[in-house]
C-alpha positions in Angstrom: 57.7 -47.4 -46.0 54.2 -47.3 -48.9 54.3 -48.9 -51.8 51.8 -46.6 -53.6 53.9 -43.9 -55.0 51.3 -41.1 -54.4 51.1 -42.3 -50.4 55.2 -42.4 -50.7 55.0 -39.0 -52.4 52.4 -37.7 -49.8 53.9 -39.4 -46.2 57.0 -37.7 -47.3 56.2 -34.2 -47.9 54.0 -34.6 -44.6 57.5 -36.3 -42.2 59.8 -33.5 -44.2 57.0 -30.7 -42.7 57.0 -31.9 -39.5 53.6 -34.3 -39.5 54.7 -37.2 -38.7 53.7 -40.3 -40.3 53.5 -43.8 -39.2 52.8 -46.7 -41.3 50.7 -49.7 -39.4 47.9 -52.0 -39.5 44.7 -50.8 -38.8 41.6 -51.9 -37.3 38.0 -50.3 -38.0 38.4 -47.3 -35.6 39.2 -45.0 -38.3 37.5 -42.1 -39.1 38.6 -42.2 -42.6 39.1 -45.6 -44.4 43.3 -46.4 -43.4 43.5 -43.7 -41.7 44.0 -42.6 -37.6 45.2 -39.7 -35.9 46.8 -40.7 -32.6 48.6 -38.0 -30.3 49.4 -35.5 -33.2 50.6 -38.4 -35.9 49.0 -40.0 -38.8 48.6 -43.5 -38.5 47.9 -45.0 -42.4 47.1 -48.7 -43.2 47.7 -48.7 -46.5 45.7 -52.0 -47.2 43.0 -50.0 -45.9 43.7 -46.6 -47.3 40.8 -45.7 -49.9 42.4 -42.2 -51.5 45.5 -41.5 -50.4 44.0 -37.2 -50.9 42.6 -38.0 -47.5 46.1 -38.1 -46.0 46.3 -34.4 -46.6 43.0 -33.8 -45.2 43.6 -35.0 -42.5 47.7 -33.8 -42.1 45.4 -30.3 -42.5 43.8 -30.7 -39.3 47.1 -31.4 -37.3 48.7 -28.7 -39.1 45.8 -25.4 -38.2 46.2 -26.8 -34.8 48.0 -24.9 -32.5 51.2 -26.6 -31.7 50.9 -26.9 -27.7 47.5 -28.9 -28.3 48.9 -31.0 -31.6 50.8 -33.5 -29.4 47.1 -34.5 -27.7 45.2 -34.7 -30.8 44.1 -38.3 -31.0 41.1 -39.5 -32.8 38.4 -37.0 -34.6 40.5 -33.9 -33.9 38.9 -31.5 -31.7 40.6 -28.3 -30.8 39.6 -26.7 -27.5 37.6 -23.1 -28.0 38.1 -23.5 -31.9 34.8 -23.4 -33.7 35.3 -26.6 -35.7 33.5 -25.4 -38.8 36.4 -22.8 -39.2 39.0 -25.5 -38.6 37.1 -27.7 -41.3 37.4 -24.9 -43.8 41.3 -24.1 -42.5 42.1 -28.0 -43.0 40.5 -27.6 -46.4 42.2 -24.8 -47.6 45.9 -26.2 -46.5 45.5 -29.5 -48.1 44.7 -27.2 -51.6 47.6 -25.6 -50.8 50.0 -28.9 -50.2 48.4 -30.3 -53.4 49.7 -27.2 -55.3 52.9 -27.2 -53.5 53.3 -30.9 -54.6 51.9 -30.7 -58.2 49.1 -33.0 -58.2 45.8 -33.0 -59.4 43.0 -31.4 -57.4 40.8 -34.5 -57.9 43.5 -36.2 -55.9 42.4 -34.4 -52.9 38.8 -33.3 -53.6 38.1 -37.1 -54.9 34.7 -38.7 -56.1 34.1 -40.2 -52.4 34.8 -37.3 -50.3 33.7 -33.4 -49.6 29.9 -35.0 -49.3 29.1 -34.7 -53.0 30.5 -31.4 -53.6 34.0 -32.1 -54.9 33.5 -31.1 -58.6 32.3 -27.7 -57.2 35.6 -27.4 -54.9 37.7 -28.3 -57.9 35.6 -25.3 -60.0 35.7 -22.7 -56.9 39.1 -23.1 -56.3 40.6 -23.5 -59.8 39.5 -20.1 -60.6 41.1 -18.5 -57.8 38.5 -18.3 -55.0 39.8 -19.8 -52.1 37.5 -20.4 -49.3 39.6 -20.9 -45.8 42.5 -18.5 -47.2 41.8 -16.1 -44.6 41.6 -18.1 -42.1 44.9 -19.5 -42.7 46.7 -16.1 -42.8 44.9 -15.1 -39.3 47.1 -17.4 -37.8 49.8 -16.6 -39.9 50.2 -19.5 -42.2 49.9 -17.9 -45.8 48.7 -14.4 -47.0 46.5 -13.4 -49.9 45.3 -10.2 -51.4 46.4 -6.8 -50.3 48.5 -8.6 -47.1 50.4 -10.6 -50.1 50.8 -7.5 -52.2 51.9 -4.8 -49.6 54.5 -7.8 -48.0 56.1 -8.9 -51.6 55.4 -12.0 -50.8 53.4 -14.4 -52.9 50.2 -14.9 -52.3 48.1 -18.3 -51.3 47.8 -21.4 -52.2 51.8 -20.5 -51.3 52.7 -20.9 -47.4 54.8 -19.0 -45.2 54.9 -22.1 -43.0 53.1 -25.7 -43.1 52.7 -26.1 -39.4 50.9 -23.6 -37.2 53.2 -22.4 -34.2 
């Protein structure tokens, strides 16, 4: 499906957890180069995809969306009645957990072309164990942090209890 081994690995992971990835040709109507969300799927034009790690961030938006909303998401993800700033932080935390799960370098996600020039700061922040958005993922039962993880006897974030929100 994909020629780039990194793109292929990420796409296989996303497909395995229930986020459809479709290789296709796209025009210029993409929010990020080579990626478009359509009806809850990631459409990917590998010839235009600049950063494979962007697939994880965009998938994060789909993953944290309520299950009943996900199939209707197209274009820029806007979840009805949700604070989109919170969704953005959740998607970033989700994508970081995916990077760790896949045992990839955080720079794949936090690349020099993204995150409004704050990529190095995010690598440092997550790298020292400060996890913006992890508590918000816990609120929707996707992970556990701190005391909740200890009391439950389960590994804490970045370990995920589930990859897709119900």
